[in-house]
N, C-alpha and C positions, 0 to 999 in steps of 0.2 A: 504493500500500500504506500502511496505517495504521501510524503510529509506535508501537512497543511499548516500554514501560518496565517492567523487571523490579523486583520488590520481594519482600521475604520477612519473615516474622515467626514467632513461637512462640506456641502455645497452651500455657500452663503449667498443670500439675496439681500439686496437693499431695495425696499419697496417704494421709496419716495425720492424724487418726484416721479421718476419712471423706473420700472424694474431693471435692476442691474445684477449681475452675478460675478463672483470673484474667481479669477483664474490666477494661478501662480506660475511663474516661468522658471523652468530648468534651462540648462544650456541648450538642449536640443528639442525640447517639447514643452507643451502646456501641461499643467498638473493641478491637482487640488490638494489642500492641506489634508494629510493623512499619515498614519503610521501604524506600527505594530502594537498589538495589545500586550499589556504587561500581565504577568501571571495573576489570576484571580480578579482581573479588572472586567467590569461589565463593558460591553461593546460600545454603548453610548458614551460611557465615561472615556473610553479610548478616543472616540471621535472628538469630543470636546477638549480633552487634554492636548491631543495632537494639533487641533486647530489653534488653540491658544499658543502652544509652543512655536508653531510655524508662522503665525500672523501677529501675535501679541493681542488679539481680540479675546477678551476674557469670556469664559463660559456664561457669566452673568449677563453679558450683553447679547447673547444669542438665544433667540426664541425658537426652539425646535418644533417642527411640524410633527404632531403626533400621528399623522396618517400616512407618512412617507418613510420608506426605508428601501434601499436598493442595494443588492449584493451582486458582485461580479467576481468570477474566479479566472485566474490565468496562471500559466506556468512561468516560473522565474528560473532561468538557467545560468549557471556560472556566477552566481552572486557570492558575496562574502559569507553568506549563510549556507552556501551549497545550493543544490537544485531543490525546488519545492513548489507546491501549489499555493498561491496567495489568494486568500478570500478577503475581499474588501467590502465592508458595509458602509454605505454612504447615507447620511442623514441630511435633511433639508433644514437649514437654519435661516432665520431672518434677523437682520440687524437694523438699527435705527438710521444709520447713515453709511455712506461709502468710506469707511475708515481707511487710512493709509497703513497697510500692514508693516510691522517690524519684521524685516526679512532676516531669517536665520538659516534657512536651508535652500532658498531660491534666489535667483538673480534679479527677479522683477515680478511685477504683478499687473493685472489690468481688471478693472470693473467693466464687464462687457454688457451691452444692451441685450435685453430679452425681448423676443426670442433671437437666438443666434442666426446670422444670415448665411453662414457657411459651416461646413464640418470643421471640427477642431482637432479631435484625435479619435480615429475610427474604432480602436480596440477598447478603450475605456471610457472616455469622456462623452463621446457621442451617444452611446447606449444609455448612459445616465441622463443626459439631457433629453433624450426621447421619452424616458420614463417620467421625467419631471413635466414635460409638455402634456403627457397624458394625464398626469395627476392634476394639473391646473385645469383640465377640461372638467373634472369632477368637482374641483374646489377652486373656482375662478376668483373668489374673493381673497384667497391667500396672498395674492399679489398686490392687493390694495391695502393700504394702511387703514385699519378699522379704528373707530373711536374707542 
């Protein structure tokens, strides 16, 4: 059986004035704040901890959508941890404004307009964004700031 390593992260949205979502920039690709789970850690705790570590946006500033969770699995080959199957759980979070992240593991960031006008990364980010688009069809008010 292949070794599985769990990870988690957040796709952050700013709802006002127009919906924006946060992407982090690695040297060769776009990414989201995410990381490996610590032993005994709940997966949502992992997502919030990693998001705070990689953006500086505290968990207290993130409103997690209780009706959305997306998981994706892919093989990682030749990594420092060896070969394994990575299972990443993404949560949808909302923040009050488009914060300027404190970069710790990335070289840049961008708040992108929703919905995206072109593909971003076919293997991981695009399937997540498709799931978010479907989610917003059922919960359209989630993108509006409610009183």
